[in-house]
C-alpha positions as CSV (number, residue, x, y, z in Angstrom):
1,M,-0.4,0.1,-0.1
2,T,1.3,3.6,-0.9
3,G,-0.1,6.4,1.5
4,I,-0.8,9.5,-0.1
5,A,-1.5,12.7,1.4
6,C,-2.7,15.9,-0.5
7,C,-1.8,19.2,1.8
8,Q,-4.7,21.8,1.3
9,I,-2.9,24.5,2.9
10,D,-3.7,28.7,2.4
11,P,-0.5,30.2,0.7
12,Q,-0.1,34.1,0.7
13,I,0.3,35.8,-2.4
14,G,4.0,37.1,-2.9
15,D,4.9,35.3,0.0
16,L,7.9,33.2,-0.8
17,D,9.4,33.1,2.1
18,G,6.4,32.3,4.4
19,N,5.0,30.0,2.0
20,A,8.4,28.4,1.8
21,E,7.9,27.7,5.8
22,R,3.7,26.4,5.0
23,I,5.2,24.1,2.8
24,S,8.1,22.8,4.9
25,A,5.6,22.2,7.4
26,A,3.0,20.7,5.3
27,I,5.6,18.1,3.8
28,I,7.3,17.0,7.7
29,D,3.8,16.6,9.2
30,A,2.8,14.7,5.9
31,R,6.2,12.3,5.4
32,S,5.4,11.8,9.8
33,A,1.9,10.5,9.4
34,G,3.3,8.1,6.8
35,A,2.5,9.6,3.6
36,D,4.6,8.1,0.4
37,I,3.6,10.4,-1.7
38,I,2.9,14.4,-1.2
39,V,0.9,17.1,-2.8
40,L,0.7,20.4,-2.4
41,P,-1.6,22.7,-4.1
42,E,-0.8,24.9,-7.3
43,L,1.4,27.8,-7.7
44,V,1.7,26.8,-3.8
45,T,5.2,28.9,-3.6
46,S,4.3,32.3,-4.4
47,G,-0.1,32.6,-4.5
48,Y,-2.3,32.0,-7.9
49,M,-3.8,35.3,-8.1
50,L,-1.1,37.2,-9.5
51,S,-1.6,40.7,-11.2
52,D,0.8,40.7,-14.3
53,E,3.6,39.5,-15.7
54,A,6.0,42.0,-13.5
55,E,4.6,40.5,-10.5
56,A,5.0,36.8,-11.3
57,R,8.2,37.3,-12.2
58,S,9.2,39.1,-8.8
59,V,7.9,35.4,-7.2
60,A,9.5,32.9,-9.9
61,L,11.9,30.6,-8.9
62,T,14.5,28.9,-11.0
63,R,14.5,25.1,-11.1
64,D,18.0,24.9,-9.0
65,D,16.6,27.7,-6.3
66,P,18.0,26.0,-3.0
67,R,14.1,26.2,-1.6
68,F,13.2,22.8,-3.6
69,T,16.4,21.2,-2.0
70,R,15.3,21.9,1.5
71,W,12.0,20.7,0.8
72,A,13.2,17.3,-0.8
73,E,15.4,17.1,2.4
74,A,12.1,17.7,4.6
75,A,10.6,14.9,2.6
76,G,13.2,11.8,3.1
77,D,12.3,8.9,0.9
78,S,9.1,10.8,0.2
79,L,8.0,11.8,-3.4
80,V,6.9,15.5,-3.1
81,V,4.8,17.2,-6.3
82,L,4.1,20.7,-6.0
83,G,3.5,23.5,-8.0
84,F,5.9,26.9,-8.8
85,C,6.0,29.9,-10.6
86,E,9.0,29.1,-12.9
87,L,11.3,31.5,-14.5
88,G,12.7,29.0,-17.0
89,E,16.0,28.9,-18.7
90,D,15.5,30.6,-21.7
91,G,13.7,33.7,-19.2
92,V,9.8,32.7,-19.9
93,L,7.3,32.3,-16.9
94,Y,5.2,29.1,-16.9
95,N,3.3,27.6,-14.7
96,S,4.7,24.4,-13.5
97,A,5.3,21.5,-10.6
98,A,7.9,20.1,-9.5
99,V,8.7,16.5,-8.2
100,L,10.8,16.3,-5.5
101,D,12.8,12.9,-4.2
102,E,15.7,12.3,-1.8
103,G,18.0,13.5,-4.8
104,G,16.2,17.3,-5.2
105,V,14.2,18.4,-8.7
106,S,13.6,14.7,-10.1
107,A,11.4,16.4,-13.0
108,V,9.3,19.7,-13.7
109,Y,6.5,19.8,-15.9
110,R,5.0,22.9,-17.2
111,K,1.4,23.2,-17.7
112,T,0.2,22.7,-21.1
113,H,-3.5,23.8,-20.5
114,L,-3.5,27.4,-19.6
115,W,-7.0,28.7,-17.8
116,D,-8.3,32.3,-18.0
117,R,-5.7,35.1,-17.2
118,E,-3.3,32.6,-17.1
119,K,-2.5,33.3,-20.6
120,L,-1.8,36.8,-19.7
121,I,1.3,36.0,-17.6
122,F,2.3,32.5,-18.6
123,T,3.7,30.3,-21.4
124,P,2.0,26.7,-21.9
125,G,4.5,24.0,-22.1
126,R,5.4,22.0,-25.2
127,D,5.7,18.7,-23.2
128,L,3.6,15.9,-22.6
129,P,3.4,15.2,-18.9
130,P,5.9,13.4,-17.5
131,V,5.2,9.4,-15.8
132,L,7.8,8.9,-13.6
133,Q,8.8,5.7,-12.5
134,S,8.8,5.0,-8.5
135,R,9.3,2.7,-5.8
136,H,5.2,3.1,-5.8
137,G,4.6,2.9,-9.0
138,A,4.7,5.2,-12.2
139,V,3.1,8.5,-11.2
140,A,1.8,11.0,-13.6
141,V,2.0,14.8,-13.2
142,M,-0.3,17.3,-14.3
143,L,-2.0,20.4,-13.0
144,C,-5.4,21.7,-12.8
145,Y,-7.4,22.5,-15.9
146,D,-5.2,19.8,-17.7
147,L,-7.5,17.4,-15.6
148,E,-10.5,18.6,-18.1
149,F,-8.7,17.0,-21.5
150,A,-9.7,13.4,-21.6
151,E,-6.7,13.1,-24.5
152,L,-3.8,14.4,-21.9
153,T,-5.0,11.6,-18.9
154,R,-5.5,9.2,-21.9
155,L,-2.2,9.2,-22.6
156,A,-0.9,9.2,-19.4
157,V,-2.4,5.8,-18.7
158,V,-1.5,4.7,-22.3
159,G,1.8,5.4,-21.2
160,G,1.4,3.4,-17.9
161,A,0.3,5.7,-15.2
162,D,-0.5,3.9,-11.8
163,L,-1.4,7.6,-10.1
164,I,-2.0,10.6,-12.0
165,V,-1.1,13.6,-9.2
166,A,-2.7,17.4,-10.2
167,P,-1.6,20.5,-8.1
168,V,-4.9,22.3,-8.5
169,N,-6.5,26.0,-7.5
170,W,-9.9,25.8,-8.1
171,P,-11.9,28.8,-8.0
172,L,-15.6,28.4,-6.6
173,F,-18.2,27.7,-8.7
174,P,-22.0,27.6,-7.9
175,R,-23.3,24.0,-7.8
176,P,-26.4,22.5,-6.9
177,E,-26.8,21.6,-2.7
178,G,-25.1,18.3,-1.9
179,E,-23.1,17.7,-5.4
180,H,-19.7,17.1,-5.5
181,P,-17.6,19.9,-7.1
182,G,-17.9,19.6,-11.0
183,E,-13.7,19.4,-11.1
184,V,-14.0,16.4,-8.7
185,I,-16.5,15.1,-10.8
186,T,-14.1,14.9,-13.7
187,A,-11.1,13.5,-11.3
188,M,-13.7,10.5,-10.5
189,S,-14.5,10.3,-14.3
190,T,-11.2,10.0,-15.2
191,A,-9.9,7.5,-12.5
192,R,-13.4,5.6,-13.5
193,T,-12.9,5.8,-17.4
194,N,-9.3,4.9,-17.2
195,R,-9.1,2.5,-14.1
196,V,-6.0,4.9,-12.8
197,A,-5.9,6.2,-9.3
198,V,-6.1,10.2,-8.9
199,A,-4.9,12.5,-6.5
200,V,-5.7,16.5,-6.7
201,C,-4.5,19.0,-4.4
202,D,-7.0,22.1,-4.3
203,R,-5.9,25.1,-2.2
204,A,-7.8,27.0,1.2
205,G,-9.0,30.5,1.6
206,V,-9.3,33.6,-0.4
207,E,-7.2,35.5,-2.3
208,R,-7.4,39.0,-3.8
209,G,-11.2,38.2,-3.6
210,Q,-11.4,35.2,-5.1
211,R,-12.7,32.3,-2.7
212,W,-11.5,28.4,-4.1
213,T,-13.4,25.4,-3.9
214,E,-11.4,23.7,-1.4
215,G,-12.0,20.2,-3.3
216,T,-8.9,18.7,-2.6
217,A,-9.5,14.6,-3.1
218,I,-8.1,11.3,-3.1
219,V,-9.7,8.8,-5.9
220,A,-9.4,5.4,-6.3
221,A,-9.2,3.6,-9.7
222,D,-12.9,2.5,-9.2
223,G,-13.8,6.6,-9.5
224,W,-14.9,6.8,-6.1
225,V,-13.5,9.2,-4.0
226,V,-11.5,7.5,-0.7
227,A,-10.5,10.7,1.1
228,E,-11.4,14.5,1.2
229,A,-9.9,17.4,3.0
230,G,-13.0,19.3,3.6
231,P,-13.0,23.4,4.0
232,G,-10.1,24.8,5.0
233,E,-6.6,23.9,5.6
234,A,-6.7,20.2,5.8
235,V,-5.2,17.0,4.5
236,A,-6.9,14.4,2.7
237,A,-4.7,10.9,3.2
238,A,-5.5,7.5,2.0
239,D,-3.4,3.9,1.8
240,L,-3.9,3.0,-1.4
241,D,-2.6,-0.4,-3.6
242,L,-1.6,1.5,-6.8
243,L,-0.2,-1.5,-8.7
244,S,-4.3,-2.3,-8.6
245,S,-4.3,0.2,-11.4
246,R,-2.4,-1.8,-13.5
247,D,-6.3,-4.0,-13.6
248,K,-7.6,-2.7,-16.4
249,N,-10.4,-5.3,-16.8
250,I,-14.0,-4.2,-14.9
251,T,-15.4,-7.6,-16.1
252,E,-14.3,-10.7,-17.7
253,Y,-15.2,-9.4,-21.2
254,V,-14.7,-5.4,-20.3
255,H,-11.0,-4.1,-20.7
256,V,-11.0,-0.5,-20.5
257,L,-8.3,0.0,-23.1
258,D,-8.3,-3.0,-25.2
259,D,-12.2,-1.9,-26.1
260,R,-11.2,1.3,-27.7
261,R,-12.0,1.1,-31.5
262,L,-8.3,2.7,-32.5
263,D,-9.5,1.2,-35.9
264,L,-12.3,4.2,-35.9
265,Y,-10.6,6.9,-33.6
């Protein structure tokens, strides 16, 4: 079994040092609780509601920033995925996710599907989400709006992903009483249609007037939510058998990948 923890914290806009401490504390607490894979929100290092490119540049990090080394050391042998505002080696800004292990930054994924005003600040990534081999299984890394594109999630599963992890910042939208947030429903559908576990880490709080869904959830490969964080700063934690994601059979004669009609689409 693999322990997964999604840490729904409340980063403060522009507070690099304070957010670094919040991230460290969340990693240490999650690791102490037995988490093997730790996920934090999108743009957790900087906050999300950046006003323009100039403000984003003032809080951007390069992948060799020493903060990543400190967070990796705090994680020990756990795998950490967190969102950050990246200043690329090309001088361009990206909405990115860093994957940290004992050696520091093992991978960086740049969000390929930018949401709303992100398009005014960031450049979309040019590479597909990585499917990373770990001692826990194969982990695919995405960011927020990426999950809305079935073409992308299916490619990750065909590429061998046992788990899809996604740092997210989900703006709060109205929904009928008692319903899951629409984004959680998308995560559930992604899990069910692909027989893959999904872990999404939202953020808490209100930032420059924007309320967040606080919809952090861990979804098993059968499509059912097994852990939620609830409102406010909280952690969703669950133990999952990630290798069960490799069984794509629903019944003896139903296989979610083999039943595709690749001769038609």
